[in-house]
N, C-alpha and C positions, 0 to 999 in steps of 0.2 A: 714323148717317150724317146730316149736316146737309142742309137743303133745297138749298143751293147744290151740295153734292156729289152729291145724288141727281139734280139736273137735268143734271149733267155726266156721269153714269155712262154713259148710252146713247152719246153721241158718243165718249167715251173708249174704250169697248169696240169701237165701230166702227173707230176709228183703230187700235187694237191689232190688230184682225183685218186691216185693210188693210196694216199694216206687215208682218204675218206673210206676206202674199201679195206683198210687194214694192212696196206703195204708200206714198206719203208722206202725212203728216197735213196737215189744213188748219189754219190759224191761227184763233184765236178772239178775239173782242172782249174788252176788259177793262172790265167795268162798274165804276163807283165802289164801293169797299168801304164797309162800314158806317161805318168810321172816317172815310173821305173825305167821305161824305155828311154826317156829323155836323159835320165841320169846315167845310163850305161856308158862305159868307156871301153877302149881297147877292143878285145875280141868280142865281147858281148855287144858292143855298139855296132861293130861291123856285121855280126850275125843278124842282128835285128834289122839292119838297113840293107842287107844283101850287098855290102860294099866289099867286093872281092879283093881289090888291091889292099885295102886296110886290113882285111882279114888275114891275108897272107903275110903282111908286114907284122901284124901282131904275133903271129905264130913264129916268124923268124926271130922276133925279139924275145921269144921264150914264154909267151902267154900259154898257160896250160889249156890244152884243147878240151879237157874235161873239168875245167874249173867250175865253180858253183857261185850263183848269186845268193842273195839273202833268203830266197825261197827254195834253194836247192836245185835250181834250174841250171843246166849246162848251156853252153852256146848252141848246141844242137837243139835243145828244147826251145830256146828262144827263136832260132831260125825256123823251127817247125811251126810255132805259134804265129810267126810273121809270114809264113808261106814264102820262104826264100829258098827256092830249089837249088840254085847254084851255090849258095852258102852251105846248104846241107851237104851237097856233093863234095865241096872242098873240105868241110870238116870231117866227113867220113874218110876221105883220102888221107887226111892228116892224122887219122887214128882215133877219131871220136868214138866213144862207147855208144853204139846204137841201142843198147838195152839199158842205158843209165836211167834211173828213176829220180824224179824230183821229190820234194819234201812230202808230197801227198801220194807218193808211190805210183806216179804215172810216167810211162816211157813215151818216146816220140811217136811210136805207132798208135798208142791209145789216144794221144793228143790229136793226131791227124784224124783218127777214126771218129772221135767225138765232134770234131769240127766239120765232119762230112766233107773232108778235103781229100777226095780220091786221088788227084795228081800227086800230092805230097805223100800220101800213104803208099801209093804204088812205087814212088821213087825210093822211099825208105826200105820197102820190102825188096826191091830190085838191088839195093845196095847191101842187102844181107841182114836187115833187121828181122826180128822174129815176131810172128803173130801168136806165139804160144805162151808168152810171158804172163805170169799172174801179177796183176796190178791193182792198185787202189786199196783203201782201207777195208774194202769189202772182199778182198781176195778174188777179184773178178778177172776178166780178160778184155782185150779190145773188142772182141766179138760180142760179148755180153753188153758192153757199153754202147756199141753201135746198134745192136738189136733193140735195146731200151729206147733209143731215139728214133728208130725206124729209118736208119740210114741204109737203105736196101742195097745200093750199089757198093757201098763200103763193105757191107756184110758179105756180099758175093765175092769181093776181092779177098777179104780175110779168109773165107772158106777155101778159096783156091790156094791160099798161102799156107794152108794146113792148120788154121786156128782150131782149137779143140771144141768140137760141137757140143759136147755134153759136160763141160766143166760146170761144177756146182760151186757158187760163191758162198760166202759165209752167212748170207741171208737164206741159203738153201734154194737159190734160183739158178736156172740155166738160161742160156740165151733165148730159147723158145719161151720159157716162162716170162722173162722180162719183156719180150716183144708183145706179150698179152697184158701182163699186169701193170706195166708202165707205159704201154702204148695207148693210142686213141682209137684203135680198131679201124683206122682209115687205110687208104691205098698203100702208103709206104710201109706201114707196119704189116699189112697183109702180104706185100711182096717180100718183106723181111722174113716173115714166118714161112712163106712158100719156099724161099731159098734154103732155109734151115731144114725143112721137110725134105726137099729134093736132095739135099746133101746127106740125109740119113740121120738127122737128129733124133734122139730117143724121146718120143712123146709120152712115154710111160713114167718118166721121172717127175716126181711131185715135190711140192713145197713142204714146209714143216707141218702144215695142217693136212697133208695128204692130197692136196688139190693138184691135179695134172693141168697141162695147158688147156685141154678140152674143158675141164670143169671150170677153170678160170674164165675162159672165153664165154662159156654158157652163162656164168654168173654176171658177166658184164654186158650181155646182150650183143656180143660181137658175132653176128650170124655168119658173116663171110669167113671169119677165122674158124668158126665151128665147122663150116663145110670143108675148109681146107684140111683140118685135122681129121675129120671123119672119113675123108676120101684118101688119106695117106695110106701107103702100103703098111700092112700089119707086120710088125717085127716078131720074130720067133722068140719065145721065152728064153 
C-alpha cells in the first residue's frame, strides 16, 4: 500500500460504513499529483517547493499571485497542500486571496483542516483567512469536514476562530452529526464531539430523517458518544 493510499484508508472505511447505514460520503480535496507538481513552473513551482527566492522573482516578473492551474488551484492552495508555511506567508503578503476556492470549491483553510495540519491552519487563520466560508459541493464548512474526520485539535482551533457550529450542509448534516455518522466512535471522534458540545453546538438539530446526533450515536452503538450527548447541558427551546 502506498503512503497516499494508507492516508486515505481510514476516511474511505468510514465512508463505506456510513454508506452501509444510509449515509452519503463527503467529497475530498484533490491535491496536486506528483506528475503535476513536477510539471509546475514559475510561481506554482516555487510555491510547491517553498522556494522563496524563486517565488519573489516570479512575482517581480509579473506572475499573477492568484493564478490558477488546471484544477483551479492557486499558488496558495499548492503551498497549503505542500505544507510550505513561508511560501504561504509570502503569498499572503503579496496579496493572495486567502478565501479563493479551487475547482472543487475548497479553500486553503478547509484543505489544511482535512489534512489535519494544525500548524498550517493556524498560520492561515493568523494571516486573516476565514473559518466561516461555505465550501465543497456539499455546501459545508472546514469545521464539518474536520469533524467528519475526527481531527479534534483542528476542530478546537476552528471553533476558536469562529467557525459556525450549527451550519447545516446540503446533506442536512451539522458538524456534530458528521462526527457521529461519518466517524468511527473512537477517541478522536469522541473528543471532536466533546469540543462541539463544550462550544455550544445545538444537538437538537436533526438530519433529513429526523435523527439527532443522539439517535444516530445510539443506532451505531457508540456508547461513549451517547454518554457525552446525554450529559450535555440542555438548551432552552
